[in-house]
C-alpha positions in Angstrom: -0.3 -0.1 0.2 1.0 3.1 -0.8 0.4 6.5 1.1 0.2 8.9 -1.4 -1.7 10.0 -5.1 -3.5 7.4 -6.4 -2.5 8.7 -9.8 1.4 8.7 -9.4 2.1 5.7 -7.0 -0.4 2.8 -6.1 -0.2 1.6 -9.7 2.7 0.3 -8.5 1.8 -2.1 -6.4 -0.3 -4.1 -8.9 1.8 -7.2 -10.6 1.8 -6.7 -14.4 1.9 -9.3 -17.0 3.3 -12.9 -16.3 5.5 -11.9 -19.5 9.2 -11.5 -18.8 9.7 -7.7 -19.5 11.5 -6.4 -21.5 15.2 -6.1 -22.0 16.1 -2.7 -22.6 19.3 -1.4 -24.4 21.7 0.5 -22.4 23.9 3.2 -23.3 26.3 4.7 -21.2 26.7 8.0 -22.3 28.7 10.5 -19.9 28.6 10.9 -16.0 25.6 13.0 -14.3 25.7 15.0 -11.1 27.3 12.7 -8.3 24.2 12.4 -6.0 21.5 11.7 -9.6 21.3 9.2 -12.0 19.6 10.8 -15.4 19.4 10.3 -19.2 16.3 9.7 -21.5 14.1 7.2 -22.4 13.1 6.4 -26.3 11.2 3.6 -27.4 12.5 0.9 -30.3 11.1 3.2 -32.8 13.8 6.3 -31.2 11.0 8.6 -30.7 11.1 10.1 -27.3 9.5 8.1 -24.2 7.0 11.0 -22.8 5.3 11.3 -19.5 6.4 7.7 -18.1 8.0 6.8 -15.2 11.9 6.2 -14.5 12.1 4.2 -11.0 15.4 3.5 -8.8 14.6 1.2 -5.9 17.2 -0.5 -3.3 17.4 -2.7 -0.7 20.7 -2.0 0.8 19.4 0.7 3.0 18.3 0.0 6.5 14.9 0.0 5.2 13.7 -0.4 1.3 14.3 2.4 -0.5 12.6 4.0 -3.7 12.7 7.2 -6.1 10.5 7.6 -9.3 10.6 10.3 -11.5 8.7 10.9 -14.8 9.9 11.9 -18.6 9.4 15.6 -20.0 8.4 15.9 -23.7 12.1 14.6 -25.0 11.8 11.8 -22.5 14.7 13.3 -20.4 14.6 11.8 -16.1 16.2 13.1 -13.4 16.5 11.4 -10.7 17.9 13.2 -8.1 19.1 13.4 -4.2 20.0 9.6 -4.1 21.7 8.2 -1.4 24.9 6.8 -2.1 24.8 3.2 -3.5 23.6 0.4 -5.9 19.9 0.1 -7.4 17.9 -1.5 -9.3 16.9 1.0 -12.1 13.6 0.8 -14.6 11.1 2.2 -16.7 7.1 1.8 -16.3 4.5 3.6 -18.4 1.5 3.5 -19.8 1.4 1.7 -23.0 4.9 -0.1 -22.7 5.9 -3.5 -21.2 7.8 -3.1 -18.1 11.3 -2.6 -18.3 13.8 -5.3 -16.8 16.1 -3.9 -14.0 19.4 -2.5 -14.5 21.9 -2.2 -11.8 22.7 1.7 -11.9 24.0 4.1 -9.3 24.9 7.6 -9.0 26.8 9.7 -11.6 25.3 7.8 -14.3 24.0 9.1 -17.6 21.4 6.0 -19.1 19.8 6.3 -22.1 17.4 3.4 -21.8 15.1 2.3 -24.8 11.9 0.3 -24.4 9.1 -1.3 -26.3 5.5 -1.0 -26.5 2.9 -3.4 -24.9 1.6 -6.5 -27.8 -1.9 -6.5 -26.3 -4.6 -4.1 -24.9 -4.4 -6.9 -22.0 -0.9 -6.8 -21.6 -0.5 -2.7 -22.0 -4.0 -2.7 -18.8 -1.9 -5.5 -16.5 -0.6 -1.4 -15.1 -3.8 0.4 -15.0 -4.9 2.3 -11.6 -7.4 -0.7 -9.3 -10.1 2.2 -10.0 -9.4 1.9 -13.9 -10.6 -1.5 -12.8 -12.8 -1.4 -10.8 -15.1 1.0 -13.2 -15.7 -2.4 -15.0 -17.4 -4.0 -12.0 -21.2 -3.8 -12.3 -23.5 -3.2 -9.2 -27.3 -3.8 -9.0 -29.1 -1.2 -11.3 -30.5 1.5 -8.9 -29.8 0.5 -5.4 -27.8 3.0 -3.9 -27.6 1.9 -1.0 -26.3 -1.4 -1.9 -23.2 0.6 -4.0 -22.5 2.8 -0.9 -22.6 -0.5 1.6 -20.2 -2.8 -0.9 -17.3 0.8 -0.2 -17.9 1.1 3.0 -17.8 -2.5 4.0 -14.5 -3.9 1.0 -13.7 -0.8 -0.7 -12.4 0.7 3.1 -10.2 -1.8 3.7 -9.8 -3.0 0.1 -8.3 -1.9 -2.8 -11.0 -4.0 -5.2 -9.3 -3.7 -8.4 -6.1 -4.6 -7.6 -4.9 -7.8 -9.6 -5.7 -9.9 -6.0 -9.1 -8.4 -5.8 -9.8 -9.7 -9.8 -8.2 -12.5 -10.3 -10.3 -14.9 -8.7 -13.6 -16.4 -9.5 -17.1 -16.8 -7.5 -16.0 -20.4 -5.3 -12.4 -18.8 -4.7 -13.9 -15.5 -3.1 -16.2 -16.6 -1.4 -13.4 -19.1 0.8 -11.3 -15.5 0.9 -14.7 -14.0 2.9 -14.8 -17.0 5.3 -11.4 -16.9 6.5 -12.4 -13.6 8.5 -15.6 -13.0 10.0 -16.4 -9.0 9.4 -15.7 -10.4 5.5 -17.9 -13.0 5.6 -20.3 -10.6 7.7 -20.3 -7.9 4.9 -21.3 -10.7 2.2 -24.1 -11.9 4.2 -25.4 -8.0 4.5 -24.5 -7.6 1.0 -26.7 -10.6 -0.1 -24.0 -13.4 -0.6 -25.0 -14.9 -3.3 -25.9 -11.5 -4.9 -22.4 -10.2 -4.4 -20.6 -12.9 -5.8 -23.0 -12.8 -8.9 -21.8 -9.3 -9.5 -18.1 -10.1 -8.7 -18.1 -13.1 -10.7 -19.8 -11.1 -14.0 -16.8 -8.5 -13.5 -14.0 -11.3 -13.2 -16.1 -13.4 -16.0 -15.2 -10.0 -18.3 -11.5 -9.7 -17.4 -11.1 -12.9 -18.0 -12.5 -12.9 -21.3 -10.3 -10.3 -22.5 -12.5 -6.8 -21.6 -10.2 -3.7 -20.3 -10.6 -0.7 -19.0 -10.1 2.7 -21.2 -6.3 3.4 -21.4 -5.1 6.2 -18.5 -3.4 9.2 -19.8 0.1 10.1 -19.1 1.6 12.4 -16.2 1.8 16.0 -18.1 2.4 19.1 -17.6 3.4 20.1 -13.7 3.1 16.1 -12.9 6.0 15.4 -14.5 7.9 17.7 -12.2 6.6 15.4 -9.4 9.5 13.4 -7.4 8.3 10.6 -5.5 10.7 9.3 -2.7 9.6 6.0 -1.0 10.8 3.8 2.9 9.9 0.4 3.8 8.0 1.1 7.3 5.9 -1.0 9.3 5.3 -4.8 8.5 2.3 -6.8 7.1 -0.3 -6.4 9.9 0.0 -2.5 9.5 -2.9 -0.4 9.3 -1.6 2.9 8.4 -3.8 5.1 6.8 -1.9 8.7 8.7 1.0 10.1 8.3 2.7 13.5 9.2 6.1 15.0 8.5 5.5 19.2 8.7 2.9 21.7 10.0 0.1 22.2 7.0 0.0 26.3 8.1 3.8 25.9 7.6 4.6 23.3 5.2 8.6 24.6 5.4 8.8 23.2 9.2 11.0 19.9 10.2 12.5 19.5 6.9 14.4 16.1 7.2 13.1 15.3 10.3 11.4 12.5 11.8 8.0 10.9 9.8 5.1 9.4 11.9 2.1 7.4 11.0 -0.5 6.6 13.6 -1.0 2.2 12.9 -4.5 2.4 14.1 -4.9 -1.9 14.5 -2.0 -2.3 16.2 -2.0 0.9 18.5 1.8 2.3 17.4 3.0 4.9 16.1 5.8 4.4 13.6 8.2 6.6 12.7 11.0 7.0 9.3 14.1 9.3 9.4 14.5 10.4 6.1 18.4 11.0 6.8 19.4 7.9 8.4 16.6 5.5 5.9 15.4 4.0 9.4 12.2 3.1 10.7 11.3 2.7 14.3 7.9 1.7 16.3 6.0 2.6 19.6 3.4 1.2 21.6 0.7 3.3 22.1 -1.6 3.9 25.2 -5.1 3.9 24.3 -8.5 5.7 25.8 -10.0 3.9 28.7 -8.3 0.4 28.0 -9.1 -0.3 24.3 -6.0 -2.0 24.2 -7.9 -5.3 22.4 -4.8 -6.6 20.5 -5.5 -7.4 16.6 -6.0 -11.4 17.2 -8.1 -10.8 19.7 -10.4 -8.0 18.1 -14.6 -9.4 18.5 -17.5 -8.4 16.0 -21.1 -7.9 18.2 -24.2 -7.9 14.5 -26.8 -5.6 16.2 -29.6 -7.2 17.9 -27.5 -9.5 19.6 -24.9 -9.7 22.7 -22.5 -12.2 20.7 -18.9 -11.5 20.5 -17.8 -12.8 17.2 -14.7 -13.3 16.2 -13.6 -10.4 13.6 -10.9 -13.3 12.0 -7.6 -11.4 11.5 -6.3 -14.3 13.3 -6.5 -16.9 10.7 -3.9 -14.2 8.7 -1.5 -14.7 11.9 0.0 -12.2 15.0 2.2 -9.8 14.7 5.6 -10.0 15.8 6.8 -8.6 18.5 9.8 -5.8 17.7 13.1 -6.0 18.1 13.8 -2.8 18.8 11.6 0.6 20.1 12.8 4.2 19.0 13.1 6.2 22.6 10.3 8.8 24.0 12.4 11.5 22.6 11.2 11.1 19.1 13.6 8.1 18.3 17.4 8.0 17.2 16.3 6.2 13.5 17.6 2.7 14.9 15.9 0.2 12.5 13.6 -2.3 13.9 13.6 -6.0 12.3 10.2 -7.9 12.7 10.2 -11.8 12.6 7.2 -11.8 10.2 8.9 -9.4 7.8 9.7 -11.7 5.3 6.5 -13.1 4.6 4.5 -10.1 4.0 4.8 -6.7 1.3 6.0 -3.9 3.3 4.2 -0.9 3.6 5.6 1.7 2.7 6.1 5.9 3.9 5.9 8.6 0.5 8.2 12.3 0.9 7.3 14.4 -2.8 9.0 17.2 -4.0 8.7 19.2 -7.4 11.5 19.8 -9.4 12.5 21.0 -12.9 14.9 19.4 -15.2 
């Protein structure tokens, strides 16, 4: 999950075509700035590829790190302010196949060549989840059902992402039964009706239906530089992060970024200078400190406390290190369960021009 603008970031968590990425033609032309990777992206026909993303990522820092920029009209890019380490560099763009990841380091000036997606289905693999969700046909003239679907499903799940659209009726029904709250939500929506709607959506996509292609970033959108760090673990439910005061956003530059893991009563911390993360338990009000795996749900009109069911997904492991009351020294934490789950990411955005 990415906690930033949908248009620019959320699409990077989606899986792409099962085909191997295209192998790019790479030329090292000259040395660029010592803390940046720059270059150009061109098509197989030698035309500049404007409005495509160039991504540099690494696992060599204390926490996973990624920086994303967009090419200009001439296909040029600059990935600035990179920590001195080795990166995997790759290109993604609407209408293109994802490029292979190549080794790169700050100071390089590269020319990358990419190829077009072979089919509309291959091209659509990287479209935002909301575009895929637009193909869903809810019950006609039932605003209450749509509202309940959004609140009961979309509130937690990115409906339209790959994992939500590749499974048919039987597998989806089995998945709903893994957590009591999801199961209750399905019953409230009308289980057969919900499964009928989802199966129709799934079958049309299996048959090759795709959403209309999104536009590539243009204008000022191409000036965004997105930096992402991994934090939390597979159980993290952090919808909020703060780094400054919105009344004076120039305050606290390069100071720690904090986020609330509301499902686990934890305050997360990222130090963007040292690229390290930490967490600290958060006191709760009036003893409302039921752990994730012990959460229950009481249906309306009943005194029965039902297990919500998140325990079926596993329980959080205790962190090895916490950050101190002074805001933390940027010490890294390691989670026993980290490698079983995808990281959550906290972003930083700034604007640059070539």
